[in-house]
N, CA, C and O atoms as a GROMACS GRO file, in nm:
protein
  436
    1MET      N    1   0.084  -0.116   0.000
    1MET     CA    2   0.000   0.000   0.000
    1MET      C    3   0.089   0.123   0.000
    1MET      O    4   0.174   0.140   0.088
    2THR      N    5   0.070   0.209  -0.098
    2THR     CA    6   0.154   0.326  -0.114
    2THR      C    7   0.076   0.451  -0.077
    2THR      O    8  -0.038   0.469  -0.121
    3ALA      N    9   0.133   0.535   0.002
    3ALA     CA   10   0.070   0.661   0.040
    3ALA      C   11   0.088   0.761  -0.074
    3ALA      O   12   0.190   0.762  -0.142
    4THR      N   13  -0.012   0.844  -0.092
    4THR     CA   14  -0.004   0.948  -0.195
    4THR      C   15   0.092   1.055  -0.145
    4THR      O   16   0.076   1.106  -0.034
    5PRO      N   17   0.190   1.090  -0.226
    5PRO     CA   18   0.285   1.193  -0.182
    5PRO      C   19   0.214   1.327  -0.167
    5PRO      O   20   0.125   1.361  -0.245
    6LYS      N   21   0.255   1.402  -0.068
    6LYS     CA   22   0.196   1.534  -0.044
    6LYS      C   23   0.267   1.635  -0.133
    6LYS      O   24   0.382   1.674  -0.108
    7THR      N   25   0.197   1.676  -0.235
    7THR     CA   26   0.252   1.775  -0.326
    7THR      C   27   0.159   1.896  -0.324
    7THR      O   28   0.044   1.884  -0.282
    8PRO      N   29   0.206   2.011  -0.368
    8PRO     CA   30   0.120   2.129  -0.373
    8PRO      C   31  -0.003   2.106  -0.460
    8PRO      O   32  -0.110   2.161  -0.432
    9LEU      N   33   0.009   2.026  -0.564
    9LEU     CA   34  -0.104   1.999  -0.652
    9LEU      C   35  -0.210   1.919  -0.578
    9LEU      O   36  -0.329   1.950  -0.589
   10ASN      N   37  -0.172   1.817  -0.502
   10ASN     CA   38  -0.268   1.738  -0.426
   10ASN      C   39  -0.339   1.825  -0.322
   10ASN      O   40  -0.460   1.811  -0.304
   11ALA      N   41  -0.266   1.913  -0.256
   11ALA     CA   42  -0.326   2.001  -0.157
   11ALA      C   43  -0.427   2.095  -0.224
   11ALA      O   44  -0.534   2.120  -0.169
   12ALA      N   45  -0.394   2.147  -0.341
   12ALA     CA   46  -0.484   2.236  -0.414
   12ALA      C   47  -0.610   2.163  -0.456
   12ALA      O   48  -0.720   2.220  -0.451
   13VAL      N   49  -0.597   2.038  -0.499
   13VAL     CA   50  -0.713   1.959  -0.540
   13VAL      C   51  -0.805   1.936  -0.420
   13VAL      O   52  -0.927   1.948  -0.433
   14ARG      N   53  -0.747   1.904  -0.304
   14ARG     CA   54  -0.828   1.883  -0.183
   14ARG      C   55  -0.900   2.011  -0.143
   14ARG      O   56  -1.018   2.007  -0.107
   15GLN      N   57  -0.832   2.124  -0.148
   15GLN     CA   58  -0.894   2.251  -0.111
   15GLN      C   59  -1.006   2.287  -0.207
   15GLN      O   60  -1.112   2.336  -0.166
   16LEU      N   61  -0.984   2.264  -0.335
   16LEU     CA   62  -1.085   2.293  -0.435
   16LEU      C   63  -1.206   2.203  -0.416
   16LEU      O   64  -1.320   2.248  -0.427
   17SER      N   65  -1.182   2.077  -0.385
   17SER     CA   66  -1.291   1.983  -0.361
   17SER      C   67  -1.374   2.027  -0.240
   17SER      O   68  -1.497   2.024  -0.244
   18PHE      N   69  -1.306   2.069  -0.134
   18PHE     CA   70  -1.375   2.115  -0.014
   18PHE      C   71  -1.457   2.241  -0.044
   18PHE      O   72  -1.573   2.251  -0.004
   19ALA      N   73  -1.397   2.336  -0.114
   19ALA     CA   74  -1.465   2.462  -0.147
   19ALA      C   75  -1.588   2.435  -0.234
   19ALA      O   76  -1.691   2.499  -0.216
   20THR      N   77  -1.577   2.343  -0.328
   20THR     CA   78  -1.690   2.308  -0.414
   20THR      C   79  -1.803   2.247  -0.332
   20THR      O   80  -1.920   2.277  -0.354
   21SER      N   81  -1.768   2.160  -0.238
   21SER     CA   82  -1.869   2.098  -0.152
   21SER      C   83  -1.941   2.202  -0.067
   21SER      O   84  -2.064   2.196  -0.054
   22VAL      N   85  -1.868   2.295  -0.011
   22VAL     CA   86  -1.928   2.399   0.070
   22VAL      C   87  -2.020   2.487  -0.015
   22VAL      O   88  -2.131   2.520   0.027
   23ALA      N   89  -1.975   2.525  -0.133
   23ALA     CA   90  -2.057   2.608  -0.221
   23ALA      C   91  -2.186   2.536  -0.260
   23ALA      O   92  -2.292   2.598  -0.264
   24ALA      N   93  -2.177   2.408  -0.289
   24ALA     CA   94  -2.297   2.331  -0.324
   24ALA      C   95  -2.394   2.325  -0.208
   24ALA      O   96  -2.515   2.341  -0.227
   25ALA      N   97  -2.343   2.302  -0.088
   25ALA     CA   98  -2.430   2.295   0.031
   25ALA      C   99  -2.498   2.429   0.056
   25ALA      O  100  -2.617   2.432   0.089
   26LEU      N  101  -2.426   2.538   0.041
   26LEU     CA  102  -2.485   2.670   0.063
   26LEU      C  103  -2.591   2.702  -0.041
   26LEU      O  104  -2.694   2.761  -0.009
   27SER      N  105  -2.566   2.666  -0.165
   27SER     CA  106  -2.664   2.697  -0.269
   27SER      C  107  -2.790   2.614  -0.252
   27SER      O  108  -2.900   2.662  -0.282
   28ILE      N  109  -2.778   2.492  -0.204
   28ILE     CA  110  -2.897   2.409  -0.180
   28ILE      C  111  -2.978   2.467  -0.065
   28ILE      O  112  -3.101   2.474  -0.074
   29SER      N  113  -2.913   2.508   0.041
   29SER     CA  114  -2.986   2.562   0.156
   29SER      C  115  -3.047   2.698   0.123
   29SER      O  116  -3.149   2.734   0.183
   30ALA      N  117  -2.991   2.772   0.032
   30ALA     CA  118  -3.044   2.902  -0.005
   30ALA      C  119  -3.171   2.891  -0.087
   30ALA      O  120  -3.247   2.988  -0.096
   31CYS      N  121  -3.197   2.776  -0.146
   31CYS     CA  122  -3.315   2.758  -0.229
   31CYS      C  123  -3.439   2.728  -0.146
   31CYS      O  124  -3.549   2.721  -0.201
   32GLY      N  125  -3.424   2.711  -0.016
   32GLY     CA  126  -3.536   2.671   0.068
   32GLY      C  127  -3.651   2.769   0.072
   32GLY      O  128  -3.763   2.733   0.037
   33GLN      N  129  -3.626   2.891   0.113
   33GLN     CA  130  -3.734   2.988   0.129
   33GLN      C  131  -3.686   3.124   0.084
   33GLN      O  132  -3.573   3.165   0.110
   34GLN      N  133  -3.776   3.194   0.016
   34GLN     CA  134  -3.744   3.329  -0.030
   34GLN      C  135  -3.758   3.426   0.087
   34GLN      O  136  -3.834   3.400   0.180
   35PRO      N  137  -3.687   3.538   0.083
   35PRO     CA  138  -3.706   3.639   0.186
   35PRO      C  139  -3.851   3.687   0.185
   35PRO      O  140  -3.915   3.680   0.080
   36PRO      N  141  -3.904   3.736   0.296
   36PRO     CA  142  -4.044   3.776   0.302
   36PRO      C  143  -4.088   3.872   0.193
   36PRO      O  144  -4.199   3.857   0.140
   37GLN      N  145  -4.006   3.970   0.156
   37GLN     CA  146  -4.048   4.065   0.055
   37GLN      C  147  -4.057   4.005  -0.085
   37GLN      O  148  -4.112   4.068  -0.175
   38GLN      N  149  -4.004   3.883  -0.104
   38GLN     CA  150  -4.009   3.822  -0.236
   38GLN      C  151  -4.102   3.702  -0.241
   38GLN      O  152  -4.110   3.636  -0.344
   39GLN      N  153  -4.172   3.672  -0.132
   39GLN     CA  154  -4.263   3.559  -0.134
   39GLN      C  155  -4.382   3.590  -0.223
   39GLN      O  156  -4.424   3.705  -0.238
   40ALA      N  157  -4.434   3.486  -0.283
   40ALA     CA  158  -4.548   3.503  -0.372
   40ALA      C  159  -4.668   3.554  -0.293
   40ALA      O  160  -4.695   3.508  -0.182
   41THR      N  161  -4.739   3.649  -0.350
   41THR     CA  162  -4.861   3.699  -0.289
   41THR      C  163  -4.976   3.687  -0.387
   41THR      O  164  -4.958   3.683  -0.508
   42THR      N  165  -5.093   3.680  -0.330
   42THR     CA  166  -5.215   3.668  -0.407
   42THR      C  167  -5.309   3.779  -0.363
   42THR      O  168  -5.302   3.825  -0.249
   43ARG      N  169  -5.394   3.821  -0.452
   43ARG     CA  170  -5.496   3.916  -0.412
   43ARG      C  171  -5.631   3.863  -0.456
   43ARG      O  172  -5.645   3.802  -0.562
   44ILE      N  173  -5.731   3.889  -0.372
   44ILE     CA  174  -5.868   3.854  -0.407
   44ILE      C  175  -5.953   3.977  -0.381
   44ILE      O  176  -5.914   4.065  -0.304
   45CYS      N  177  -6.067   3.983  -0.443
   45CYS     CA  178  -6.157   4.095  -0.427
   45CYS      C  179  -6.256   4.063  -0.316
   45CYS      O  180  -6.311   3.953  -0.310
   46THR      N  181  -6.279   4.159  -0.226
   46THR     CA  182  -6.373   4.140  -0.117
   46THR      C  183  -6.470   4.256  -0.109
   46THR      O  184  -6.444   4.365  -0.160
   47ASP      N  185  -6.584   4.230  -0.044
   47ASP     CA  186  -6.679   4.337  -0.018
   47ASP      C  187  -6.642   4.402   0.116
   47ASP      O  188  -6.547   4.357   0.180
   48PRO      N  189  -6.715   4.505   0.160
   48PRO     CA  190  -6.678   4.573   0.286
   48PRO      C  191  -6.680   4.482   0.410
   48PRO      O  192  -6.615   4.515   0.509
   49THR      N  193  -6.751   4.370   0.406
   49THR     CA  194  -6.754   4.279   0.521
   49THR      C  195  -6.637   4.182   0.520
   49THR      O  196  -6.617   4.109   0.617
   50GLY      N  197  -6.559   4.181   0.411
   50GLY     CA  198  -6.445   4.090   0.400
   50GLY      C  199  -6.477   3.962   0.327
   50GLY      O  200  -6.391   3.874   0.316
   51ALA      N  201  -6.600   3.949   0.276
   51ALA     CA  202  -6.638   3.828   0.202
   51ALA      C  203  -6.586   3.836   0.059
   51ALA      O  204  -6.587   3.943  -0.003
   52ARG      N  205  -6.539   3.723   0.008
   52ARG     CA  206  -6.486   3.721  -0.128
   52ARG      C  207  -6.597   3.740  -0.230
   52ARG      O  208  -6.704   3.681  -0.220
   53ILE      N  209  -6.568   3.824  -0.329
   53ILE     CA  210  -6.659   3.848  -0.442
   53ILE      C  211  -6.577   3.835  -0.570
   53ILE      O  212  -6.454   3.838  -0.564
   54PRO      N  213  -6.641   3.822  -0.686
   54PRO     CA  214  -6.566   3.808  -0.811
   54PRO      C  215  -6.470   3.925  -0.835
   54PRO      O  216  -6.502   4.040  -0.806
   55ASP      N  217  -6.352   3.892  -0.887
   55ASP     CA  218  -6.246   3.992  -0.908
   55ASP      C  219  -6.289   4.107  -0.999
   55ASP      O  220  -6.239   4.218  -0.985
   56GLN      N  221  -6.381   4.081  -1.092
   56GLN     CA  222  -6.420   4.190  -1.184
   56GLN      C  223  -6.483   4.307  -1.108
   56GLN      O  224  -6.484   4.419  -1.160
   57ASN      N  225  -6.536   4.284  -0.987
   57ASN     CA  226  -6.588   4.396  -0.907
   57ASN      C  227  -6.476   4.492  -0.868
   57ASN      O  228  -6.496   4.613  -0.868
   58CYS      N  229  -6.359   4.439  -0.835
   58CYS     CA  230  -6.245   4.525  -0.802
   58CYS      C  231  -6.186   4.589  -0.927
   58CYS      O  232  -6.140   4.703  -0.923
   59HIS      N  233  -6.188   4.518  -1.039
   59HIS     CA  234  -6.135   4.574  -1.164
   59HIS      C  235  -6.219   4.695  -1.206
   59HIS      O  236  -6.166   4.796  -1.252
   60ARG      N  237  -6.352   4.683  -1.189
   60ARG     CA  238  -6.440   4.793  -1.228
   60ARG      C  239  -6.421   4.914  -1.138
   60ARG      O  240  -6.425   5.028  -1.186
   61SER      N  241  -6.399   4.890  -1.008
   61SER     CA  242  -6.389   5.002  -0.914
   61SER      C  243  -6.245   5.046  -0.892
   61SER      O  244  -6.220   5.141  -0.818
   62GLY      N  245  -6.149   4.980  -0.956
   62GLY     CA  246  -6.009   5.013  -0.935
   62GLY      C  247  -5.955   4.958  -0.804
   62GLY      O  248  -5.846   4.994  -0.762
   63GLY      N  249  -6.032   4.870  -0.740
   63GLY     CA  250  -5.986   4.807  -0.616
   63GLY      C  251  -6.014   4.888  -0.492
   63GLY      O  252  -5.977   4.847  -0.382
   64ALA      N  253  -6.078   5.002  -0.507
   64ALA     CA  254  -6.114   5.084  -0.392
   64ALA      C  255  -6.240   5.161  -0.425
   64ALA      O  256  -6.265   5.195  -0.541
   65GLY      N  257  -6.317   5.187  -0.324
   65GLY     CA  258  -6.442   5.257  -0.348
   65GLY      C  259  -6.544   5.162  -0.410
   65GLY      O  260  -6.508   5.055  -0.457
   66GLY      N  261  -6.669   5.201  -0.410
   66GLY     CA  262  -6.773   5.118  -0.469
   66GLY      C  263  -6.795   4.988  -0.393
   66GLY      O  264  -6.864   4.899  -0.442
   67GLY      N  265  -6.738   4.976  -0.275
   67GLY     CA  266  -6.759   4.858  -0.192
   67GLY      C  267  -6.671   4.739  -0.225
   67GLY      O  268  -6.683   4.636  -0.159
   68ALA      N  269  -6.585   4.749  -0.323
   68ALA     CA  270  -6.497   4.637  -0.359
   68ALA      C  271  -6.353   4.674  -0.325
   68ALA      O  272  -6.304   4.781  -0.362
   69LEU      N  273  -6.284   4.584  -0.254
   69LEU     CA  274  -6.148   4.611  -0.210
   69LEU      C  275  -6.058   4.491  -0.238
   69LEU      O  276  -6.101   4.377  -0.223
   70TRP      N  277  -5.935   4.516  -0.279
   70TRP     CA  278  -5.837   4.408  -0.296
   70TRP      C  279  -5.788   4.366  -0.158
   70TRP      O  280  -5.759   4.450  -0.072
   71TYR      N  281  -5.778   4.236  -0.137
   71TYR     CA  282  -5.728   4.179  -0.012
   71TYR      C  283  -5.607   4.095  -0.048
   71TYR      O  284  -5.617   4.006  -0.132
   72PHE      N  285  -5.492   4.120   0.015
   72PHE     CA  286  -5.366   4.057  -0.021
   72PHE      C  287  -5.324   3.955   0.083
   72PHE      O  288  -5.344   3.975   0.203
   73GLY      N  289  -5.265   3.844   0.036
   73GLY     CA  290  -5.217   3.742   0.129
   73GLY      C  291  -5.135   3.638   0.056
   73GLY      O  292  -5.096   3.656  -0.059
   74ALA      N  293  -5.111   3.527   0.125
   74ALA     CA  294  -5.032   3.417   0.069
   74ALA      C  295  -5.111   3.349  -0.042
   74ALA      O  296  -5.231   3.372  -0.058
   75ALA      N  297  -5.043   3.266  -0.119
   75ALA     CA  298  -5.104   3.199  -0.233
   75ALA      C  299  -5.227   3.118  -0.194
   75ALA      O  300  -5.318   3.103  -0.275
   76ALA      N  301  -5.232   3.065  -0.071
   76ALA     CA  302  -5.346   2.986  -0.026
   76ALA      C  303  -5.474   3.068  -0.020
   76ALA      O  304  -5.584   3.012  -0.019
   77LEU      N  305  -5.462   3.200  -0.017
   77LEU     CA  306  -5.578   3.288  -0.013
   77LEU      C  307  -5.668   3.267  -0.135
   77LEU      O  308  -5.789   3.286  -0.126
   78ALA      N  309  -5.609   3.228  -0.246
   78ALA     CA  310  -5.686   3.208  -0.370
   78ALA      C  311  -5.790   3.097  -0.356
   78ALA      O  312  -5.885   3.092  -0.435
   79SER      N  313  -5.774   3.008  -0.258
   79SER     CA  314  -5.871   2.900  -0.241
   79SER      C  315  -5.992   2.941  -0.159
   79SER      O  316  -6.081   2.859  -0.136
   80THR      N  317  -5.998   3.066  -0.113
   80THR     CA  318  -6.115   3.115  -0.039
   80THR      C  319  -6.236   3.113  -0.130
   80THR      O  320  -6.233   3.170  -0.240
   81ALA      N  321  -6.342   3.047  -0.086
   81ALA     CA  322  -6.464   3.035  -0.167
   81ALA      C  323  -6.536   3.170  -0.173
   81ALA      O  324  -6.528   3.250  -0.080
   82TYR      N  325  -6.607   3.192  -0.282
   82TYR     CA  326  -6.687   3.314  -0.295
   82TYR      C  327  -6.792   3.316  -0.184
   82TYR      O  328  -6.856   3.215  -0.156
   83GLY      N  329  -6.807   3.434  -0.122
   83GLY     CA  330  -6.901   3.449  -0.012
   83GLY      C  331  -6.839   3.423   0.124
   83GLY      O  332  -6.895   3.463   0.226
   84ARG      N  333  -6.724   3.356   0.128
   84ARG     CA  334  -6.655   3.328   0.255
   84ARG      C  335  -6.567   3.447   0.293
   84ARG      O  336  -6.515   3.518   0.208
   85LYS      N  337  -6.553   3.467   0.424
   85LYS     CA  338  -6.470   3.577   0.474
   85LYS      C  339  -6.323   3.542   0.455
   85LYS      O  340  -6.278   3.434   0.493
   86ALA      N  341  -6.250   3.634   0.398
   86ALA     CA  342  -6.106   3.616   0.377
   86ALA      C  343  -6.034   3.639   0.510
   86ALA      O  344  -6.076   3.722   0.590
   87SER      N  345  -5.927   3.563   0.534
   87SER     CA  346  -5.849   3.581   0.656
   87SER      C  347  -5.702   3.553   0.629
   87SER      O  348  -5.668   3.488   0.531
   88GLY      N  349  -5.617   3.602   0.717
   88GLY     CA  350  -5.474   3.578   0.706
   88GLY      C  351  -5.401   3.672   0.613
   88GLY      O  352  -5.286   3.646   0.576
   89GLY      N  353  -5.465   3.780   0.574
   89GLY     CA  354  -5.402   3.874   0.482
   89GLY      C  355  -5.421   4.017   0.529
   89GLY      O  356  -5.438   4.044   0.648
   90SER      N  357  -5.419   4.109   0.434
   90SER     CA  358  -5.427   4.250   0.465
   90SER      C  359  -5.483   4.326   0.346
   90SER      O  360  -5.470   4.282   0.232
   91TYR      N  361  -5.543   4.440   0.372
   91TYR     CA  362  -5.589   4.528   0.264
   91TYR      C  363  -5.477   4.616   0.212
   91TYR      O  364  -5.496   4.693   0.118
   92THR      N  365  -5.360   4.605   0.273
   92THR     CA  366  -5.244   4.682   0.229
   92THR      C  367  -5.163   4.597   0.131
   92THR      O  368  -5.127   4.484   0.163
   93ALA      N  369  -5.135   4.651   0.015
   93ALA     CA  370  -5.059   4.577  -0.086
   93ALA      C  371  -4.917   4.552  -0.036
   93ALA      O  372  -4.861   4.636   0.035
   94PRO      N  373  -4.859   4.438  -0.071
   94PRO     CA  374  -4.722   4.411  -0.027
   94PRO      C  375  -4.625   4.509  -0.091
   94PRO      O  376  -4.643   4.552  -0.204
   95ASP      N  377  -4.522   4.542  -0.016
   95ASP     CA  378  -4.417   4.633  -0.063
   95ASP      C  379  -4.322   4.556  -0.153
   95ASP      O  380  -4.254   4.465  -0.106
   96ARG      N  381  -4.316   4.588  -0.277
   96ARG     CA  382  -4.230   4.519  -0.373
   96ARG      C  383  -4.093   4.586  -0.387
   96ARG      O  384  -4.000   4.527  -0.442
   97SER      N  385  -4.080   4.709  -0.337
   97SER     CA  386  -3.954   4.780  -0.357
   97SER      C  387  -3.851   4.749  -0.249
   97SER      O  388  -3.731   4.765  -0.271
   98GLY      N  389  -3.898   4.704  -0.131
   98GLY     CA  390  -3.807   4.677  -0.022
   98GLY      C  391  -3.771   4.800   0.059
   98GLY      O  392  -3.686   4.792   0.148
   99PHE      N  393  -3.834   4.914   0.030
   99PHE     CA  394  -3.801   5.037   0.101
   99PHE      C  395  -3.920   5.093   0.178
   99PHE      O  396  -3.920   5.211   0.214
  100GLY      N  397  -4.021   5.011   0.205
  100GLY     CA  398  -4.134   5.056   0.284
  100GLY      C  399  -4.231   5.144   0.208
  100GLY      O  400  -4.305   5.221   0.270
  101ALA      N  401  -4.232   5.135   0.077
  101ALA     CA  402  -4.322   5.217  -0.002
  101ALA      C  403  -4.466   5.172   0.022
  101ALA      O  404  -4.494   5.053   0.039
  102SER      N  405  -4.556   5.267   0.021
  102SER     CA  406  -4.697   5.237   0.039
  102SER      C  407  -4.757   5.194  -0.094
  102SER      O  408  -4.712   5.236  -0.200
  103ALA      N  409  -4.860   5.111  -0.086
  103ALA     CA  410  -4.929   5.068  -0.208
  103ALA      C  411  -5.021   5.177  -0.259
  103ALA      O  412  -5.066   5.172  -0.374
  104ARG      N  413  -5.050   5.273  -0.176
  104ARG     CA  414  -5.141   5.380  -0.217
  104ARG      C  415  -5.062   5.490  -0.286
  104ARG      O  416  -4.951   5.524  -0.246
  105GLY      N  417  -5.122   5.543  -0.387
  105GLY     CA  418  -5.056   5.654  -0.457
  105GLY      C  419  -5.073   5.783  -0.378
  105GLY      O  420  -5.163   5.795  -0.295
  106SER      N  421  -4.989   5.877  -0.404
  106SER     CA  422  -5.002   6.008  -0.342
  106SER      C  423  -4.964   6.113  -0.444
  106SER      O  424  -4.885   6.088  -0.535
  107SER      N  425  -5.019   6.228  -0.427
  107SER     CA  426  -4.982   6.336  -0.518
  107SER      C  427  -4.906   6.442  -0.440
  107SER      O  428  -4.945   6.482  -0.331
  108GLY      N  429  -4.800   6.484  -0.499
  108GLY     CA  430  -4.718   6.586  -0.434
  108GLY      C  431  -4.782   6.723  -0.449
  108GLY      O  432  -4.866   6.743  -0.537
  109GLY      N  433  -4.744   6.815  -0.367
  109GLY     CA  434  -4.804   6.947  -0.383
  109GLY      C  435  -4.753   7.046  -0.289
  109GLY      O  436  -4.795   7.162  -0.291
   0.00000   0.00000   0.00000
């Protein structure tokens, strides 16, 4: 049985192998969950009581006023049956910019 001689090339190969393994492990663990600001969101249209109504009611009213409001939440929100009260979300649109921007428009003056 012959031992492998310790040469600079063998040491470099071992270090490269180790670095590749670490990089692979980190990339796999990074694929688990997206940061909160990048998680998928869903919106459904609700009436003033919070019950789900057809989305075209919000499209007609622009999502505000006229009794129809967009309600935002996780993707599971889409399974809320029409007429059922929506829960687990918010009437505030998610911030997509990452800087705390409001979903509501404002006019300067």
